[in-house]
C-alpha positions as CSV (number, residue, x, y, z in Angstrom):
1,M,-40.1,57.5,-103.4
2,N,-36.7,55.9,-103.2
3,R,-34.1,58.6,-102.4
4,Q,-31.3,56.3,-103.1
5,T,-32.6,55.7,-106.7
6,I,-33.1,59.5,-107.2
7,K,-29.5,60.2,-106.0
8,Y,-28.0,57.5,-108.2
9,S,-30.0,58.7,-111.2
10,F,-28.8,62.2,-110.7
11,L,-25.2,61.1,-110.4
12,S,-25.6,59.1,-113.6
13,T,-27.0,62.0,-115.5
14,I,-24.3,64.6,-114.6
15,P,-22.5,64.2,-117.9
16,V,-25.8,64.7,-119.7
17,M,-26.6,67.7,-117.6
18,A,-23.3,69.3,-118.6
19,G,-24.1,68.8,-122.3
20,Y,-27.8,69.5,-122.3
21,L,-27.4,72.8,-120.4
22,V,-24.9,74.1,-122.9
23,L,-26.8,72.9,-125.9
24,G,-30.2,74.0,-124.5
25,I,-28.8,77.5,-123.9
26,G,-27.5,77.5,-127.4
27,F,-30.9,76.6,-128.7
28,G,-32.6,79.2,-126.7
29,I,-30.2,81.9,-127.9
30,L,-30.6,80.9,-131.6
31,L,-34.4,80.9,-131.3
32,H,-34.4,84.3,-129.7
33,D,-32.1,85.6,-132.5
34,K,-34.9,84.6,-134.9
35,G,-37.4,86.7,-133.1
36,Y,-39.1,84.2,-130.7
37,S,-39.3,84.8,-127.0
38,F,-37.8,82.5,-124.4
39,W,-41.2,80.9,-123.8
40,W,-41.2,79.4,-127.3
41,A,-37.9,77.8,-126.4
42,V,-39.3,76.3,-123.3
43,L,-42.5,75.2,-125.1
44,M,-40.5,73.4,-127.8
45,S,-38.3,71.7,-125.3
46,V,-41.3,70.4,-123.4
47,A,-43.5,69.4,-126.3
48,I,-41.0,68.4,-128.9
49,Y,-37.8,67.5,-127.0
50,A,-35.8,66.4,-130.0
51,G,-32.4,67.9,-129.5
52,S,-30.8,68.2,-132.9
53,M,-34.2,68.5,-134.6
54,Q,-35.0,71.5,-132.5
55,Y,-31.9,73.2,-133.9
56,V,-33.1,72.3,-137.4
57,G,-36.5,73.6,-136.4
58,V,-35.0,77.0,-135.8
59,G,-34.1,77.2,-139.4
60,L,-37.5,75.9,-140.5
61,L,-39.3,78.5,-138.5
62,A,-37.0,81.3,-139.7
63,G,-37.4,80.2,-143.3
64,H,-41.1,79.5,-143.0
65,G,-40.7,75.9,-144.1
66,S,-43.8,73.9,-145.0
67,L,-45.3,71.1,-142.9
68,L,-44.2,68.6,-145.6
69,T,-40.6,69.9,-145.3
70,A,-40.7,69.8,-141.5
71,A,-42.1,66.2,-141.6
72,F,-39.4,65.0,-144.0
73,M,-36.6,66.7,-142.1
74,T,-37.9,65.2,-138.8
75,L,-37.9,61.7,-140.4
76,M,-34.4,62.0,-141.7
77,V,-32.9,63.5,-138.5
78,N,-34.6,61.2,-136.0
79,A,-34.8,58.0,-138.0
80,R,-32.2,56.5,-135.7
81,H,-34.8,56.4,-132.9
82,V,-36.6,53.6,-134.7
83,F,-33.6,51.3,-134.3
84,Y,-32.7,51.8,-130.7
85,G,-36.3,52.4,-129.6
86,V,-37.1,48.8,-130.6
87,S,-34.5,47.5,-128.2
88,M,-36.3,49.2,-125.2
89,V,-39.8,47.6,-125.9
90,E,-39.3,44.7,-123.5
91,K,-37.5,46.8,-120.9
92,Y,-40.4,49.3,-120.8
93,R,-43.1,46.8,-121.0
94,D,-43.9,46.7,-117.3
95,T,-43.3,50.3,-116.4
96,G,-47.0,51.0,-116.0
97,A,-48.3,54.6,-116.3
98,A,-44.8,55.9,-116.9
99,R,-44.3,54.0,-120.1
100,P,-45.7,56.7,-122.5
101,Y,-43.4,59.3,-121.0
102,L,-40.4,56.9,-121.1
103,I,-41.0,56.3,-124.8
104,Y,-41.5,60.0,-125.5
105,G,-38.4,61.0,-123.5
106,L,-36.0,58.5,-125.0
107,T,-33.1,60.5,-126.5
108,D,-29.7,59.4,-127.5
109,E,-28.1,60.3,-124.2
110,T,-31.0,58.8,-122.1
111,Y,-30.8,55.6,-124.1
112,S,-27.1,55.3,-123.4
113,L,-27.8,55.4,-119.7
114,V,-30.9,53.1,-119.6
115,C,-30.1,50.5,-122.3
116,D,-28.1,48.2,-120.1
117,P,-27.5,49.8,-116.7
118,C,-25.3,48.1,-114.2
119,L,-27.3,49.2,-111.1
120,P,-26.1,48.7,-107.5
121,E,-28.2,46.8,-105.0
122,G,-31.3,48.7,-103.9
123,I,-31.9,50.6,-107.2
124,R,-35.0,49.6,-109.0
125,K,-34.7,49.6,-112.8
126,K,-38.1,51.0,-113.5
127,D,-37.7,53.9,-111.1
128,Y,-34.2,54.5,-112.5
129,Y,-35.6,54.6,-116.1
130,F,-38.1,57.3,-115.0
131,W,-35.8,59.5,-113.1
132,V,-33.1,59.5,-115.7
133,T,-35.6,60.4,-118.4
134,L,-37.2,63.1,-116.4
135,M,-33.9,64.6,-115.2
136,D,-32.4,64.6,-118.7
137,Q,-35.4,66.5,-120.1
138,S,-35.3,68.9,-117.2
139,Y,-31.8,69.8,-118.0
140,W,-32.7,70.5,-121.6
141,V,-35.7,72.6,-120.7
142,L,-33.7,74.6,-118.1
143,G,-31.0,75.2,-120.7
144,S,-33.5,76.4,-123.2
145,F,-35.1,78.8,-120.7
146,L,-31.7,80.2,-119.7
147,G,-30.7,80.6,-123.3
148,G,-33.8,82.4,-124.2
149,L,-33.3,84.9,-121.4
150,L,-29.6,85.3,-122.0
151,G,-30.2,85.9,-125.7
152,S,-32.2,89.0,-125.0
153,V,-29.4,90.7,-123.0
154,I,-26.0,89.2,-124.0
155,P,-24.5,88.9,-127.5
156,F,-23.5,85.3,-128.1
157,N,-21.5,83.6,-130.9
158,T,-22.9,80.1,-131.3
159,N,-20.4,78.8,-133.9
160,G,-19.2,75.4,-132.9
161,I,-21.6,74.8,-130.1
162,D,-22.9,71.6,-131.7
163,F,-19.6,70.0,-130.9
164,S,-20.7,69.8,-127.3
165,M,-23.1,67.0,-128.3
166,T,-20.2,65.0,-129.8
167,A,-18.1,65.5,-126.7
168,L,-21.1,64.4,-124.6
169,F,-21.4,61.2,-126.6
170,V,-17.7,60.4,-126.1
171,V,-17.9,60.9,-122.3
172,I,-20.9,58.7,-122.0
173,M,-19.4,56.0,-124.2
174,V,-16.2,56.0,-122.1
175,E,-18.2,55.6,-118.9
176,Q,-20.3,52.8,-120.4
177,W,-17.1,51.1,-121.6
178,E,-15.5,51.3,-118.1
179,K,-18.6,49.9,-116.4
180,N,-19.1,46.9,-118.7
181,K,-16.6,44.1,-119.1
182,Q,-18.2,42.9,-122.3
183,H,-17.5,45.2,-125.3
184,I,-18.8,43.4,-128.3
185,P,-21.7,45.9,-129.0
186,A,-19.4,48.9,-128.7
187,V,-16.7,47.4,-131.0
188,L,-19.4,46.3,-133.5
189,G,-20.9,49.8,-133.4
190,I,-17.5,51.5,-134.1
191,A,-16.6,49.1,-136.8
192,V,-19.9,49.2,-138.7
193,T,-20.0,53.0,-138.5
194,V,-16.4,53.4,-139.8
195,I,-17.2,51.1,-142.7
196,C,-20.4,52.9,-143.6
197,L,-18.7,56.2,-143.3
198,A,-16.1,55.1,-145.8
199,V,-18.7,53.5,-148.2
200,F,-21.6,56.0,-148.0
201,G,-19.9,59.3,-147.1
202,V,-20.5,61.8,-144.3
203,S,-24.0,62.8,-145.5
204,N,-25.5,59.3,-145.9
205,F,-23.8,56.9,-143.5
206,L,-26.1,57.3,-140.4
207,I,-29.1,55.1,-141.5
208,P,-26.9,52.3,-143.1
209,S,-24.9,52.3,-139.9
210,M,-28.0,51.8,-137.8
211,I,-29.2,49.0,-140.0
212,G,-25.8,47.4,-140.0
213,I,-25.5,47.6,-136.2
214,T,-29.0,46.3,-135.6
215,A,-28.3,43.4,-138.0
216,G,-25.0,42.7,-136.3
217,L,-26.4,42.7,-132.8
218,F,-29.2,40.3,-134.0
219,V,-26.7,37.9,-135.5
220,L,-24.3,38.1,-132.4
221,K,-27.1,38.0,-129.8
222,G,-26.2,34.5,-128.7
223,V,-22.5,35.4,-128.3
224,I,-23.2,38.6,-126.5
225,T,-25.6,36.9,-124.1
226,K,-23.1,34.2,-123.3
227,E,-20.3,36.7,-122.7
228,E,-22.5,38.7,-120.4
229,A,-23.4,35.5,-118.5
230,D,-19.7,34.6,-118.2
231,H,-18.8,38.0,-116.7
232,D,-21.7,37.9,-114.1
C-alpha cells in the first residue's frame, strides 16, 4: 500500500467530496421523504451508484414506474457513459482484479480525474485509478447515509440542490484546465456543446454533443498527441 498515492488521491478528490456529500445527503433526504429508510439510500448508492439516475429513481419508486420505464430512463440519463467509457478501455486494460470495479465506479467526476492525470513522481496510475474511484463512491455512500438519517429528524428544502453538481463540474474543469497546458479537448467540448445546445435545444443536446465531441477528438487525435508531446 503506497501512502503517498492514497494521500495524493484524497487531495485530488476533495472537490468531488464536497459535491458528493451534499448531493448524497439530498438524495438520502428525498428517498426518506418517499417513505424509504436510510438503509435503502445506502443500498442504492452501493449497488447502483448512478448519481443523477438515483435522483430519477426516487421518482420512479414513488410513482411505481415499470421496469421498462426504468430501463428506458436509465439508458437516456446514462447514455453519455458509453462515450467516455470507451476512452478508458486501454487505460484500464492492465489493472487486474480491480478492473471490474473501476468500470463500475466510473462516474462523470471520477472520469474527469482519471482520464488524463498529470501525476507526480512516485504515484502509480493503476493505484491512483483505484483509490480515486473508491474514495468518490465512499463520499456518495456516506452522503446518502447521512441524508437518510437527517431526513428523519430535520425538515429540509431540497429545491435547487442539483445545482451543486453543476458547480462541481465547473470546479473540476477549472482544475484540469490549470494542470494541463494543452486545451484542445476542452475548447472542442465547449464549442460542440454550445452548437448542439443551439441546434437541438436544452432537452435534446446531450447525446448529439457526446457524438460530436467523440468524432472531433477522433479527427484531431494526431494534433492533440503532437501538442501533448511538444508540452512534455
